[in-house]
Every structure is written in structure tokens, then in C-alpha cells.
MMTF fields as JSON, N, C-alpha, C and O atoms, coordinates in Angstrom:
{
  "mmtfVersion": "1.0.0",
  "mmtfProducer": "UNKNOWN",
  "numBonds": 307,
  "numAtoms": 308,
  "numGroups": 77,
  "numChains": 1,
  "numModels": 1,
  "chainsPerModel": [1],
  "groupsPerChain": [77],
  "chainIdList": ["A"],
  "bondAtomList": [4, 2, 8, 6, 12, 10, 16, 14, 20, 18, 24, 22, 28, 26, 32, 30, 36, 34, 40, 38, 44, 42, 48, 46, 52, 50, 56, 54, 60, 58, 64, 62, 68, 66, 72, 70, 76, 74, 80, 78, 84, 82, 88, 86, 92, 90, 96, 94, 100, 98, 104, 102, 108, 106, 112, 110, 116, 114, 120, 118, 124, 122, 128, 126, 132, 130, 136, 134, 140, 138, 144, 142, 148, 146, 152, 150, 156, 154, 160, 158, 164, 162, 168, 166, 172, 170, 176, 174, 180, 178, 184, 182, 188, 186, 192, 190, 196, 194, 200, 198, 204, 202, 208, 206, 212, 210, 216, 214, 220, 218, 224, 222, 228, 226, 232, 230, 236, 234, 240, 238, 244, 242, 248, 246, 252, 250, 256, 254, 260, 258, 264, 262, 268, 266, 272, 270, 276, 274, 280, 278, 284, 282, 288, 286, 292, 290, 296, 294, 300, 298, 304, 302],
  "bondOrderList": [1, 1, 1, 1, 1, 1, 1, 1, 1, 1, 1, 1, 1, 1, 1, 1, 1, 1, 1, 1, 1, 1, 1, 1, 1, 1, 1, 1, 1, 1, 1, 1, 1, 1, 1, 1, 1, 1, 1, 1, 1, 1, 1, 1, 1, 1, 1, 1, 1, 1, 1, 1, 1, 1, 1, 1, 1, 1, 1, 1, 1, 1, 1, 1, 1, 1, 1, 1, 1, 1, 1, 1, 1, 1, 1, 1],
  "groupList": [{"groupName": "MET", "atomNameList": ["N", "CA", "C", "O"], "elementList": ["N", "C", "C", "O"], "formalChargeList": [0, 0, 0, 0], "bondAtomList": [1, 0, 2, 1, 3, 2], "bondOrderList": [1, 1, 2], "singleLetterCode": "M", "chemCompType": "L-PEPTIDE LINKING"}, {"groupName": "PRO", "atomNameList": ["N", "CA", "C", "O"], "elementList": ["N", "C", "C", "O"], "formalChargeList": [0, 0, 0, 0], "bondAtomList": [1, 0, 2, 1, 3, 2], "bondOrderList": [1, 1, 2], "singleLetterCode": "P", "chemCompType": "L-PEPTIDE LINKING"}, {"groupName": "VAL", "atomNameList": ["N", "CA", "C", "O"], "elementList": ["N", "C", "C", "O"], "formalChargeList": [0, 0, 0, 0], "bondAtomList": [1, 0, 2, 1, 3, 2], "bondOrderList": [1, 1, 2], "singleLetterCode": "V", "chemCompType": "L-PEPTIDE LINKING"}, {"groupName": "ALA", "atomNameList": ["N", "CA", "C", "O"], "elementList": ["N", "C", "C", "O"], "formalChargeList": [0, 0, 0, 0], "bondAtomList": [1, 0, 2, 1, 3, 2], "bondOrderList": [1, 1, 2], "singleLetterCode": "A", "chemCompType": "L-PEPTIDE LINKING"}, {"groupName": "LYS", "atomNameList": ["N", "CA", "C", "O"], "elementList": ["N", "C", "C", "O"], "formalChargeList": [0, 0, 0, 0], "bondAtomList": [1, 0, 2, 1, 3, 2], "bondOrderList": [1, 1, 2], "singleLetterCode": "K", "chemCompType": "L-PEPTIDE LINKING"}, {"groupName": "PHE", "atomNameList": ["N", "CA", "C", "O"], "elementList": ["N", "C", "C", "O"], "formalChargeList": [0, 0, 0, 0], "bondAtomList": [1, 0, 2, 1, 3, 2], "bondOrderList": [1, 1, 2], "singleLetterCode": "F", "chemCompType": "L-PEPTIDE LINKING"}, {"groupName": "GLU", "atomNameList": ["N", "CA", "C", "O"], "elementList": ["N", "C", "C", "O"], "formalChargeList": [0, 0, 0, 0], "bondAtomList": [1, 0, 2, 1, 3, 2], "bondOrderList": [1, 1, 2], "singleLetterCode": "E", "chemCompType": "L-PEPTIDE LINKING"}, {"groupName": "LEU", "atomNameList": ["N", "CA", "C", "O"], "elementList": ["N", "C", "C", "O"], "formalChargeList": [0, 0, 0, 0], "bondAtomList": [1, 0, 2, 1, 3, 2], "bondOrderList": [1, 1, 2], "singleLetterCode": "L", "chemCompType": "L-PEPTIDE LINKING"}, {"groupName": "SER", "atomNameList": ["N", "CA", "C", "O"], "elementList": ["N", "C", "C", "O"], "formalChargeList": [0, 0, 0, 0], "bondAtomList": [1, 0, 2, 1, 3, 2], "bondOrderList": [1, 1, 2], "singleLetterCode": "S", "chemCompType": "L-PEPTIDE LINKING"}, {"groupName": "ARG", "atomNameList": ["N", "CA", "C", "O"], "elementList": ["N", "C", "C", "O"], "formalChargeList": [0, 0, 0, 0], "bondAtomList": [1, 0, 2, 1, 3, 2], "bondOrderList": [1, 1, 2], "singleLetterCode": "R", "chemCompType": "L-PEPTIDE LINKING"}, {"groupName": "THR", "atomNameList": ["N", "CA", "C", "O"], "elementList": ["N", "C", "C", "O"], "formalChargeList": [0, 0, 0, 0], "bondAtomList": [1, 0, 2, 1, 3, 2], "bondOrderList": [1, 1, 2], "singleLetterCode": "T", "chemCompType": "L-PEPTIDE LINKING"}, {"groupName": "ASN", "atomNameList": ["N", "CA", "C", "O"], "elementList": ["N", "C", "C", "O"], "formalChargeList": [0, 0, 0, 0], "bondAtomList": [1, 0, 2, 1, 3, 2], "bondOrderList": [1, 1, 2], "singleLetterCode": "N", "chemCompType": "L-PEPTIDE LINKING"}, {"groupName": "GLN", "atomNameList": ["N", "CA", "C", "O"], "elementList": ["N", "C", "C", "O"], "formalChargeList": [0, 0, 0, 0], "bondAtomList": [1, 0, 2, 1, 3, 2], "bondOrderList": [1, 1, 2], "singleLetterCode": "Q", "chemCompType": "L-PEPTIDE LINKING"}, {"groupName": "ILE", "atomNameList": ["N", "CA", "C", "O"], "elementList": ["N", "C", "C", "O"], "formalChargeList": [0, 0, 0, 0], "bondAtomList": [1, 0, 2, 1, 3, 2], "bondOrderList": [1, 1, 2], "singleLetterCode": "I", "chemCompType": "L-PEPTIDE LINKING"}, {"groupName": "ASP", "atomNameList": ["N", "CA", "C", "O"], "elementList": ["N", "C", "C", "O"], "formalChargeList": [0, 0, 0, 0], "bondAtomList": [1, 0, 2, 1, 3, 2], "bondOrderList": [1, 1, 2], "singleLetterCode": "D", "chemCompType": "L-PEPTIDE LINKING"}, {"groupName": "TRP", "atomNameList": ["N", "CA", "C", "O"], "elementList": ["N", "C", "C", "O"], "formalChargeList": [0, 0, 0, 0], "bondAtomList": [1, 0, 2, 1, 3, 2], "bondOrderList": [1, 1, 2], "singleLetterCode": "W", "chemCompType": "L-PEPTIDE LINKING"}, {"groupName": "GLY", "atomNameList": ["N", "CA", "C", "O"], "elementList": ["N", "C", "C", "O"], "formalChargeList": [0, 0, 0, 0], "bondAtomList": [1, 0, 2, 1, 3, 2], "bondOrderList": [1, 1, 2], "singleLetterCode": "G", "chemCompType": "PEPTIDE LINKING"}, {"groupName": "TYR", "atomNameList": ["N", "CA", "C", "O"], "elementList": ["N", "C", "C", "O"], "formalChargeList": [0, 0, 0, 0], "bondAtomList": [1, 0, 2, 1, 3, 2], "bondOrderList": [1, 1, 2], "singleLetterCode": "Y", "chemCompType": "L-PEPTIDE LINKING"}],
  "groupTypeList": [0, 1, 2, 2, 3, 4, 4, 2, 5, 6, 6, 3, 7, 8, 7, 1, 3, 6, 3, 9, 2, 8, 7, 2, 6, 4, 7, 7, 10, 8, 7, 11, 8, 1, 10, 12, 1, 6, 13, 14, 9, 7, 15, 3, 6, 6, 10, 6, 9, 9, 13, 3, 12, 13, 14, 4, 16, 6, 2, 3, 7, 2, 1, 16, 4, 4, 2, 5, 8, 11, 13, 9, 4, 4, 17, 12, 9],
  "groupIdList": [1, 2, 3, 4, 5, 6, 7, 8, 9, 10, 11, 12, 13, 14, 15, 16, 17, 18, 19, 20, 21, 22, 23, 24, 25, 26, 27, 28, 29, 30, 31, 32, 33, 34, 35, 36, 37, 38, 39, 40, 41, 42, 43, 44, 45, 46, 47, 48, 49, 50, 51, 52, 53, 54, 55, 56, 57, 58, 59, 60, 61, 62, 63, 64, 65, 66, 67, 68, 69, 70, 71, 72, 73, 74, 75, 76, 77],
  "secStructList": [7, 7, 2, 2, 2, 2, 2, 2, 2, 2, 2, 2, 2, 6, 1, 7, 2, 2, 2, 2, 2, 2, 2, 2, 2, 2, 2, 2, 2, 2, 6, 6, 7, 7, 7, 2, 2, 2, 2, 2, 2, 2, 2, 2, 2, 2, 2, 2, 2, 2, 2, 2, 2, 2, 2, 6, 6, 7, 1, 7, 7, 7, 7, 2, 2, 2, 2, 2, 2, 2, 2, 2, 2, 2, 2, 6, 7],
  "xCoordList": [138.73, 138.22, 139.125, 139.374, 139.622, 140.463, 139.719, 138.49, 140.459, 139.872, 138.928, 137.833, 139.351, 138.511, 137.205, 136.136, 137.281, 136.076, 135.157, 133.937, 135.742, 134.932, 134.203, 133.03, 134.897, 134.277, 133.144, 132.069, 133.375, 132.341, 131.14, 129.996, 131.4, 130.324, 129.501, 128.271, 130.176, 129.465, 128.634, 127.511, 129.18, 128.42, 127.232, 126.15, 127.435, 126.349, 125.199, 124.035, 125.509, 124.45, 123.566, 122.422, 124.087, 123.292, 122.341, 121.49, 122.481, 121.611, 120.224, 120.062, 119.216, 117.875, 117.918, 118.795, 116.984, 116.961, 117.012, 117.756, 116.242, 116.214, 117.592, 118.002, 118.296, 119.636, 120.621, 121.509, 120.463, 121.348, 121.126, 122.083, 119.862, 119.555, 120.201, 120.804, 120.07, 120.672, 122.191, 122.798, 122.789, 124.241, 124.661, 125.646, 123.925, 124.228, 124.133, 124.999, 123.085, 122.927, 124.108, 124.61, 124.55, 125.681, 126.968, 127.77, 127.167, 128.365, 128.361, 129.39, 127.221, 127.134, 127.376, 128.051, 126.829, 127.049, 128.53, 129.039, 129.222, 130.649, 131.468, 132.596, 130.908, 131.594, 131.31, 131.747, 130.591, 130.204, 129.319, 129.305, 128.587, 127.629, 126.462, 126.15, 125.809, 124.655, 123.536, 123.336, 122.82, 121.68, 120.473, 120.457, 119.461, 118.266, 117.609, 117.218, 117.47, 116.893, 117.736, 117.19, 119.055, 119.911, 119.745, 119.692, 119.664, 119.45, 118.12, 118.038, 117.078, 115.761, 115.818, 115.234, 116.524, 116.653, 117.371, 116.96, 118.455, 119.218, 118.388, 118.461, 117.591, 116.729, 115.656, 115.328, 115.115, 114.105, 114.706, 114.074, 115.921, 116.599, 116.842, 116.637, 117.277, 117.52, 116.228, 116.209, 115.157, 113.85, 113.427, 112.984, 113.564, 113.201, 114.065, 113.565, 115.355, 116.266, 115.829, 115.806, 115.485, 115.072, 113.734, 113.55, 112.811, 111.517, 111.731, 111.115, 112.614, 112.905, 113.498, 113.153, 114.384, 114.963, 113.886, 113.905, 112.952, 111.86, 110.994, 110.658, 110.631, 109.777, 110.412, 109.71, 111.733, 112.454, 112.759, 113.282, 112.435, 112.711, 114.186, 114.635, 114.941, 116.381, 116.742, 117.875, 115.779, 116.035, 114.948, 113.812, 115.318, 114.346, 113.843, 114.631, 112.527, 111.952, 111.876, 111.603, 112.119, 112.078, 110.973, 110.974, 110.035, 108.967, 109.53, 110.525, 108.879, 109.324, 109.474, 110.43, 108.53, 108.614, 109.907, 110.525, 110.309, 111.545, 112.765, 113.704, 112.738, 113.841, 114.025, 115.136, 112.933, 113.033, 113.392, 114.094, 112.914, 113.284, 114.788, 115.437, 115.338, 116.783, 117.577, 118.619, 117.081, 117.761, 117.747, 118.76, 116.577, 116.474, 117.425, 118.072, 117.513, 118.427, 119.866, 120.656, 120.199, 121.571, 121.983, 123.104, 121.07, 121.389, 120.772, 120.819, 120.192, 119.616, 118.683, 118.861, 117.688, 116.686, 115.305, 114.326],
  "yCoordList": [95.918, 96.231, 97.298, 98.32, 97.089, 98.098, 99.424, 99.45, 100.507, 101.846, 101.992, 102.538, 101.506, 101.623, 100.865, 101.38, 99.65, 98.851, 99.541, 99.54, 100.125, 100.819, 102.001, 102.236, 102.751, 103.895, 103.435, 104.035, 102.381, 101.848, 101.393, 101.649, 100.717, 100.242, 101.412, 101.381, 102.438, 103.604, 104.289, 104.721, 104.392, 105.002, 104.121, 104.627, 102.815, 101.895, 102.033, 101.928, 102.265, 102.408, 103.623, 103.67, 104.596, 105.794, 105.594, 106.444, 104.483, 104.2, 103.785, 103.291, 103.989, 103.482, 101.948, 101.309, 101.383, 99.928, 99.138, 98.161, 99.536, 98.804, 98.794, 97.78, 99.91, 99.996, 99.13, 98.514, 99.083, 98.228, 96.762, 95.993, 96.367, 94.98, 94.635, 93.573, 95.533, 95.305, 95.174, 94.314, 96.025, 95.973, 94.654, 94.044, 94.22, 92.951, 91.797, 90.923, 91.795, 90.731, 90.701, 89.631, 91.881, 91.954, 91.482, 90.783, 91.862, 91.42, 89.901, 89.252, 89.342, 87.891, 87.172, 86.143, 87.71, 87.115, 87.126, 86.186, 88.196, 88.291, 87.227, 86.936, 86.648, 85.59, 84.21, 83.196, 84.177, 82.927, 82.068, 80.843, 82.711, 81.987, 81.566, 82.235, 80.46, 80.048, 81.084, 81.701, 81.258, 82.174, 81.485, 80.263, 82.271, 81.691, 80.66, 79.598, 80.929, 79.881, 78.601, 77.499, 78.746, 77.555, 76.812, 75.583, 77.565, 76.952, 76.207, 75.077, 76.845, 76.199, 74.913, 73.9, 74.954, 73.772, 72.65, 71.491, 73.006, 71.995, 71.376, 70.169, 72.199, 71.665, 70.751, 69.716, 71.138, 70.295, 68.945, 67.905, 68.96, 67.713, 66.849, 65.636, 67.483, 66.74, 66.14, 65.005, 66.905, 66.413, 65.195, 64.196, 65.276, 64.147, 62.924, 61.799, 63.142, 62.042, 61.36, 60.132, 62.164, 61.598, 60.867, 59.816, 61.419, 60.746, 59.394, 58.398, 59.369, 58.103, 57.088, 55.908, 57.522, 56.611, 56.048, 54.861, 56.888, 56.432, 55.434, 54.376, 55.768, 54.888, 53.523, 52.513, 53.488, 52.233, 51.489, 50.375, 52.096, 51.457, 51.467, 50.634, 52.388, 52.448, 53.156, 53.065, 53.85, 54.569, 54.233, 53.922, 54.303, 54.069, 55.422, 56.311, 55.566, 56.815, 56.794, 55.757, 57.939, 58.077, 59.074, 60.186, 58.699, 59.626, 60.908, 60.877, 62.023, 63.312, 63.343, 63.923, 62.717, 62.703, 62.05, 62.502, 60.996, 60.285, 61.178, 61.233, 61.868, 62.754, 63.821, 64.032, 64.497, 65.57, 65.042, 65.71, 63.854, 63.236, 62.993, 63.262, 62.485, 62.242, 63.542, 63.585, 64.586, 65.885, 66.406, 66.89, 66.301, 66.78, 66.003, 66.59, 64.69, 63.869, 64.283, 64.417, 64.483, 64.839, 66.168, 66.312, 67.135, 68.461, 68.731, 69.855, 67.698, 67.725, 68.914, 69.714, 69.018, 70.076, 69.499, 70.239],
  "zCoordList": [110.747, 109.422, 108.814, 109.454, 107.595, 106.949, 106.801, 106.739, 106.744, 106.677, 105.48, 105.614, 104.322, 103.127, 103.321, 102.996, 103.845, 104.068, 105.068, 104.903, 106.099, 107.112, 106.486, 106.779, 105.62, 104.968, 104.046, 104.044, 103.269, 102.38, 103.196, 102.821, 104.315, 105.181, 105.702, 105.657, 106.195, 106.738, 105.664, 105.927, 104.452, 103.361, 102.977, 102.676, 102.987, 102.639, 103.628, 103.24, 104.891, 105.895, 105.633, 106.087, 104.91, 104.627, 103.446, 103.185, 102.739, 101.597, 102.067, 103.183, 101.205, 101.533, 101.625, 101.043, 102.342, 102.577, 101.274, 101.183, 100.266, 99.002, 98.331, 97.767, 98.394, 97.805, 98.582, 97.993, 99.919, 100.732, 100.402, 100.309, 100.225, 99.867, 98.531, 98.375, 97.582, 96.266, 96.378, 95.741, 97.184, 97.394, 98.029, 97.612, 99.023, 99.687, 98.692, 98.667, 97.877, 96.879, 95.914, 95.57, 95.479, 94.558, 95.229, 94.61, 96.493, 97.214, 97.393, 97.206, 97.749, 97.917, 96.594, 96.557, 95.519, 94.202, 93.855, 93.244, 94.249, 93.943, 94.662, 94.264, 95.716, 96.463, 95.877, 96.421, 94.788, 94.133, 95.023, 94.902, 95.911, 96.738, 95.87, 94.885, 96.223, 95.415, 95.52, 96.566, 94.428, 94.41, 95.035, 95.183, 95.402, 96.02, 95.115, 95.601, 93.807, 92.953, 92.957, 92.913, 93.01, 93.042, 94.367, 94.395, 95.457, 96.768, 96.78, 97.263, 96.245, 96.186, 95.371, 95.757, 94.241, 93.384, 94.123, 94.061, 94.826, 95.564, 96.685, 96.914, 97.393, 98.447, 97.857, 98.436, 96.711, 96.062, 95.679, 95.866, 95.146, 94.789, 96.033, 96.004, 97.115, 98.354, 98.888, 99.363, 98.807, 99.256, 98.454, 99.021, 97.133, 96.274, 96.584, 96.608, 96.82, 97.147, 98.444, 98.531, 99.449, 100.734, 100.636, 101.25, 99.871, 99.668, 99.004, 99.384, 98.007, 97.309, 98.272, 98.208, 99.166, 100.155, 101.072, 101.399, 101.486, 102.351, 101.605, 102.137, 100.367, 99.566, 99.329, 99.273, 99.19, 98.948, 100.245, 100.212, 101.386, 102.671, 103.028, 103.815, 102.471, 102.718, 104.029, 104.502, 104.6, 105.844, 106.858, 106.501, 108.103, 109.17, 109.659, 109.981, 109.711, 110.189, 111.709, 112.314, 112.312, 113.765, 114.09, 113.561, 114.946, 115.314, 115.935, 116.659, 115.641, 116.153, 117.662, 118.177, 118.389, 119.858, 120.326, 121.29, 119.648, 119.999, 119.711, 120.506, 118.577, 118.206, 119.278, 119.765, 119.647, 120.632, 122.016, 122.775, 122.343, 123.613, 123.658, 124.669, 122.56, 122.503, 122.621, 123.275, 121.989, 122.06, 123.487, 123.992, 124.141, 125.529, 126.437, 127.305, 126.242, 127.04, 126.788, 127.722, 125.536, 125.168, 125.794, 126.281, 125.777, 126.296, 127.652, 128.154, 128.245, 129.581, 129.778, 130.697, 128.903, 129.024, 129.012, 129.105]
}
């Protein structure tokens, strides 16, 4: 970690929790990461898309017990 980043990090740790959360949110926003409302919207769209596929019979549903059985076999647990 560069010296400047380390100093900023150490100073950030001294902030109250609410200020650190705000700082983290601002840093994440600066990375052009999706915001929580955008993530929620995208998940809702994906959910609707999957429901439509099920309703149209485009996908085969697999019972949960079968899914977990396959996982256990794959990872031998």
C-alpha cells in the first residue's frame, strides 16, 4: 500500500463508524460501481426474466434436494 494511502486509511479508522460508512460509500461511487438501488433494480429484472422463463416452460426446474445432492457428490461432502 502506498504511503499516502496507508496514512489516509489510518486516519479513516479514527473516524466514527457513521463517517467511515459515508466515506466507503463515496469511494465505491467513485469506482462507478452500481448503487444499491441499481443493484436492487437489476435483481428485480432478473427475477422477472426467470419467472417468465418458468411460466413459458423454457427451463426445467430441479428440486432443491436434487441440487444439494449433486453439490454434495461433486464436493464429496
